[in-house]
N, C-alpha and C positions, 0 to 999 in steps of 0.2 A: 296447695294449688299446683296444678300440673303446668310445667313449662311448655310453651308453644314452640313448635319447631320453627327455625329461622327460614325465612323465604330466601331463595337464591337470588343473587343480583342478576341484572341483565347480562353482564359479562360471563357469569357462571353458567347461565342458561345457554348462551351461544357457544361456550367452550366445553360443554358436556360436564359441567359441575366442577371443573378444576380451574385454578387460576392460570393465567398465561405463563408466568415466570415462577419457577420454583426457587425457594430461598437458597442462596449460596450458588446459584447457577446463572450465568450471564444469559441474557436474551439474544446476544450476538457474540458467540464464542470466538468467531473469526475476528471481528472488530477491526479497529484501526491498529496498525502496528505502532509500538512505542517509538516516539520521536517523529511521527508523522506531523507535518505542519499544516496549518489551516491554509486554504486556498488564498484568502485575503492576505495573509502574512507573506506567502510566496510571491504574490503580485506586488506587494509593497517593496519587498526585497529586490525584485527584478527592476523596479523603477529607480531604486536608489543605487543600484549597482554601479560602482565607479564614481559616484557623486558624493560619497561620504566626506572626503577631504574638503571639497568646495563648500558643502553645507556646514561643516564644523567651522571652517574659516569665517563664513558668513555670520554664523551665530556669535562667534567671538567678536567680530567687528561690530555687530549690532549691540552687543553687551557693552563694548568699550564706548559706543556712541550714546549710551544712556538708556537703551531699551531694557526696561526692568524684566520683562518676560524672558528675554534672551539671557540676561544676567543670571536670573534664577535657574534657567536651564543649564547654563555652563557651570554654575556653582554646584548644582545637584549632581552633575556628572563627574566633576573633578574631585569633590570632597565626598567620600563615602559616609553613609550614616554612622553616627557615633555608636560605638559598642561600649559595653561596660568595661572599664579599665580594671586591671588586677589590683587587688588591695594589698598594700605592703604594711601589714601590721603583725606584730608578734603577739599571738594569742597565748594566754596562760593555759596550762594543761588542766583539763577538766576530768576529774575522776568520779565525782558524785554531785548531787544537786547543790550542795553547799558551796561548790566552786563556781557556780554560775554567776554569782554576784561579781566575781573578778572579771568574768568575760564581759558583762554589761558595762562595768566600769571602764574596761579597755575600749569598748565601742564609744562610750561617751567622751572619753579623753581624745580619741581619734577625731571625733566630730569637732570637739573644741579646738584642737590644734590645726584643723583643716586638712588632715591626712585623708579623710573621706568626707563625702557630703551626706546630708540627712537621708537621702533616698538609698544610698548604699548602706547606711547604718540600719535603716528599716528592713532592707533585704536580709542583711546579716542577722538582725534580731529575729526574723522568721526562722532562720536556720537554727539559732540558739533555742527557740521554742521547740522545734522538732527534736533537738538534742535533749532538751529537758524532759520531753515526753518519753523519749527512749530510755533515759536514765530512770524515770519514775516507773516505767513498766518493768524494767530489769529489776529494780528494787522490790516491786510487788511480787514478781515471779520468785525471787529469792526467799521472800517471807513466806509465800505459800508453800514452797518446797520444804522449808524448815518446819512449818506447822504440820505438814503431811508426815514428815519423818518423825516428829515427836508424837504424833497421833498413832503412827504404826508401832512405835516402841511401847506405848501404853497398852495397846491391844495385844 
């Protein structure tokens, strides 16, 4: 069965068969300069110019008077979002797959004594899994090389 030719779209008809924008090329190469601010942002900044101290004081006063929205705003601005904290655990040296049980035992022990929480242990376990895969692939590569060398010696 012969394939029917595709009908051009309306846009292709109007543009002489080609699409308007070519892949990898901007439709507006001049575009906005980096760092250019939106007009609404500029208008808001102009309105707030010189008022930030008064507004901050008002938000703090409202928070102190029990306004929960103001309190939430103040806390969100004063306390940055929590980032993962560094893990202070001494990990055993891992040279091959048989050593990985030492590493998981170290993680379990750290969770048990409160050095790390379960979400940190889960993140570290993912890294252990990646390391295990790497060790496995390295071992497989070594075995293949030995097999190829012994096969070459036989021939």
